[in-house]
C-alpha positions in Angstrom: -4.9 0.8 4.3 -1.4 2.3 3.9 -1.1 5.4 6.0 1.9 7.8 6.0 2.4 9.5 9.4 4.9 12.0 10.6 5.7 14.5 13.3 8.4 16.9 14.1 8.6 15.5 17.6 8.1 12.1 19.3 5.5 12.5 22.1 3.0 10.6 24.1 0.4 11.5 21.4 2.6 10.3 18.5 3.3 7.0 20.3 -0.4 6.5 20.9 -1.2 7.4 17.3 1.2 4.9 15.9 -0.1 2.2 18.3 -3.7 3.0 17.5 -3.2 2.9 13.8 -1.3 -0.4 14.0 -4.1 -1.9 16.2 -6.6 -0.9 13.6 -4.7 -3.0 11.0 -3.2 -0.1 9.0 0.3 -0.4 7.4 2.4 2.6 8.3 5.1 4.6 6.6 6.6 6.7 9.3 8.5 10.0 8.9 10.4 12.2 11.3 11.2 11.4 14.9 8.5 8.8 15.1 10.7 6.5 12.9 13.4 4.5 14.4 16.7 6.3 14.8 15.6 9.7 13.7 15.7 12.7 16.1 13.8 16.0 15.8 13.2 17.3 12.3 11.7 20.4 10.8 7.9 20.2 10.5 7.8 21.5 6.9 10.1 18.6 5.8 8.1 15.9 7.7 4.8 17.3 6.4 6.1 17.3 2.8 7.4 13.7 3.1 3.9 12.5 4.3 2.1 14.6 1.7 4.3 13.4 -1.2 3.7 9.8 -0.1 0.0 10.4 -0.5 0.3 12.5 -3.6 2.5 9.9 -5.3 0.2 7.0 -4.3 2.7 5.4 -1.9 0.1 5.9 0.9 -3.7 6.0 0.8 -3.9 8.8 3.4 -1.6 10.8 5.7 -1.5 12.1 9.2 0.8 14.9 10.3 1.5 16.4 13.7 3.3 19.5 15.1 2.9 21.6 18.2 -0.2 23.5 16.9 -1.0 21.3 13.9 -1.2 24.4 11.7 2.3 24.4 10.3 2.1 20.8 9.1 -1.3 21.4 7.5 0.0 24.5 5.7 3.1 22.7 4.5 1.3 19.5 3.4 -1.2 21.6 1.4 1.7 22.9 -0.7 1.9 19.5 -2.4 -0.3 19.0 -5.4 -3.4 16.9 -4.8 -3.2 17.3 -1.0 -6.1 18.5 1.0 -4.8 18.6 4.6 -7.2 19.5 7.4 -6.4 20.4 11.0 -9.0 18.7 13.2 -9.2 19.2 16.9 -12.4 17.3 17.3 -14.4 14.5 15.6 -17.0 16.7 13.9 -14.3 18.9 12.3 -12.6 15.7 11.0 -16.0 14.5 9.6 -16.6 17.8 7.9 -13.1 17.8 6.4 -13.8 14.5 4.8 -17.4 15.3 3.6 -17.0 18.9 2.4 -13.3 19.1 1.6 -12.4 15.5 0.6 -9.4 15.8 2.9 -6.8 13.1 2.5 -4.3 14.3 5.1 -5.3 14.8 8.8 -3.3 17.3 10.8 -3.2 17.1 14.6 -1.9 19.4 17.3 0.6 17.8 19.7 -0.3 20.5 22.2 -4.1 20.4 22.2 -5.0 16.8 21.2 -5.5 14.3 24.0 -5.2 10.6 23.3 -9.0 10.0 23.8 -9.8 12.8 21.4 -7.3 11.5 18.9 -9.1 8.1 19.0 -12.5 9.8 18.5 -11.0 11.8 15.5 -9.6 8.6 14.0 -13.0 6.8 14.4 -14.8 9.5 12.4 -11.9 10.0 9.9 -11.9 6.4 8.9 -15.7 6.0 9.0 -16.3 9.0 6.8 -14.7 8.3 3.4 -14.6 10.7 0.5 -16.6 8.2 -1.4 -19.5 8.2 1.1 -22.9 9.4 -0.2 -22.9 12.9 1.5 -19.3 13.5 0.4 -20.2 12.7 -3.2 -23.1 15.2 -3.5 -22.8 17.3 -6.7 -22.3 20.4 -4.6 -19.4 18.9 -2.6 -17.8 17.6 -5.8 -18.1 21.1 -7.4 -16.5 22.7 -4.4 -13.6 20.3 -4.3 -13.1 20.9 -8.1 -13.0 24.6 -7.4 -10.2 24.1 -4.8 -8.3 21.9 -7.2 -8.5 24.7 -9.8 -6.7 27.0 -7.5 -3.7 24.6 -7.6 -3.4 25.1 -11.4 -1.4 28.1 -12.8 -3.6 30.9 -14.2 -3.4 31.0 -17.9 
């Protein structure tokens, strides 16, 4: 799977995230200071780069990081077709996939430990938006209602 990842800072968590994704066999598009030769970068720009990669089909999914995780999730959600979710634990990540069909995962550099990040990734990749529970008529209706909010009101 092609994953776009980005962060406004290179940290122990981002290094572990990159290594973990590569070990799981994912191909990575890396944005921000996690990429070679790039220093600190504003979180809205990194989040937008990752979100556009997903929105434009250059990546299947995205993962964004900043100090709280909130800023990158807000910025990523400004891009059409993106449903970014801040997850601090595995159950929140599972619910984001099932109920919100999230396609971008946001992580807090401050609050996410490496072991918790691995648990979140386990559930994130095991719970696809095409899984049975995620495809219930009610869940599809709710996601359609969110998508309608993206469209200008006529």
